[in-house]
C-alpha angles and dihedrals in degrees: 000000000000092000094051093047092050089048091055091051092048090049090055089049093058091092093052102045138033107198123066092237090053090050092052090046089054089047090058091050091047092051090050091053091046092052095048093048092043088053089059100045103035096059096059093068090053097058096096091049091047092050090054096042095051096031089236136142122260090247089057097048090048086076088071086071098032094052091055093048093044092052091051095045096046098043108032097093093043093050091048091052091044088055090055089055107039099026131285096232092051093049094044089055089051089049094051090046093050092047092050094045091046090051089057091048090050092053092049098041110133095196136037095243092052087051090052091050091049089050090054089053089048088052090053089055090046091051090056092047095047094046097045104039094069090041089057094058092083090056098047106042137037117266093250090057095051094103093052092049094048088046089056091053089049090052092053091048091052092047090052091050093048096042097048102078097042095041091045092051093052093047094048092047093050105031109010132253098302088067091072088065098037088059089068094061101075091039091048093050090049093049090048092052094047093046092049093046103042113021114098114264116251114257110242115238127201112256090244090056096052118101116235121250115248102231094169093051091045093054094044092048094046092051092045094050092044091053092049094046092049091047089055098043108037128077100058093258095323123107103213139157094291091054091049091049091051091048091050089049089051092053092047090047092051091052092049090047093053091046091051095045092055090059103043122095094218105026125193088232121023103224090203088072090071089065086072103092094206094056094043091048093048093052093045094047091046090055093047094048092048088052089055093047090055088060089069090056094043098045102029101073094048096044094047095047102034103033101029097031097229121163122237095267093053092045089054092048094051092046091052091059092075097058090041091056091047090051091053095044105044098076095046088047089055092051091051090049089054092049105035101028131259096263094061094046092047090052092047090050094051093046090051093050092049091050093050093047093048090049091053090049094058106030115104122224091252089087089064122190096349090052089059100032100052095054089042090056090050092050094046096045090046090050089055089053093049097044095047094046094042093051092044092052092052100042094045093058100040122103116249094245091057101043096102095049094045092047088052091050091051091052091045093053089053093047093048089050091053093047092047092045092054090057103032099039089043089054091048090050092050092047093048091049091051089218133122091209115039092188091068099031119125118263094248092051092052091049090051091049090051093053093048092047093053091045087059089045091054090051090052091051090051088053090050089050092052091049093049094045092049092050091048091052093050091048091050092051091050 
């Protein structure tokens, strides 16, 4: 099983690398991305089983998902920067080991809170894997193949997202909830072996040449991001006083972080980088586009079940089409980015997303499943084009000593967009539906909410397109 899976990954890597060692190195990176994305998507389907197994409320078992996402969001930039300092291969091996060990601890957890703690540890391992895999691309493939390699990683991320719910359902039905964590063990061991065997060894630097690690900045950024993430995810759909306090704490934390970074010799994030219009635009557009993509996950289940009357199995099938399309599109998008240039492919991706969102905002429910599915395919495929080209543009131009930190920032911008989208687009959907409880809202109200939500989504994509176009023009003039 492991051999055939690795063979499939290596076959996909053929377009991004030429030597066997480079292909196996890419296979280790692809497996790492698959594991981290699978860790996000597979746990959601287990929440009802966990609530029953531990005799806990749904709000309590939600922390199994939140703890994992919080650990990734708060630590991904810091782990990327730490990899730049101590060695990316060394830290990636640590990340894969921690993820695999935490998966075992999750499966054996006797109480819910120990499970949540193990999930936080698993999230730390995933943060290292997510930050460092993209940073490694520049060391494993030629510059002209960067787009294809990043497209491969995007494909594996989409496969993990799509595979999680269905694989998790099968494992839980047959073997119980611990099986969704046991499945990570053979894949983690394989990824650890491949990474240790084929990734380039870190170059040793003299102690005097090593940059210091910004502990103060790391703590401030982690607390700031944790406050923001909790402000966006707690409250069960309501934005109350606790949410406002957390959001205020996040803004204060961000100000303190920027103040501290400007006065540290070796900062976690070099604030001067944000004076580069291309990098700032890439991070901003990535966050906006991720916010829009979350709309498909927030609105889709309610629209398909309430307005179109689909049962749970059909809802799951329709929702799985999006990640499947992204998985099929990411590698070709990378090849096009290598051949045509990242600016053109980024623009095409944003135009396609705007077109799909506008279509969903005007189509009536009379078109049924095809009326929702066709624009969704356009949005998802276009997102794969944008994400691959955008990441390629950033990682191609970054200096080797900053690859880990920049890769972490790219992943962070995407995560913050997803977190923000879950809250903001959910609020827009509720407002458009004019209902306090979406789960019991009339079919017409849900359809109206869907159209309003995607009208807002289209506007956000247009803003992203303006930002990207402006940055491209400034770069061309310079």
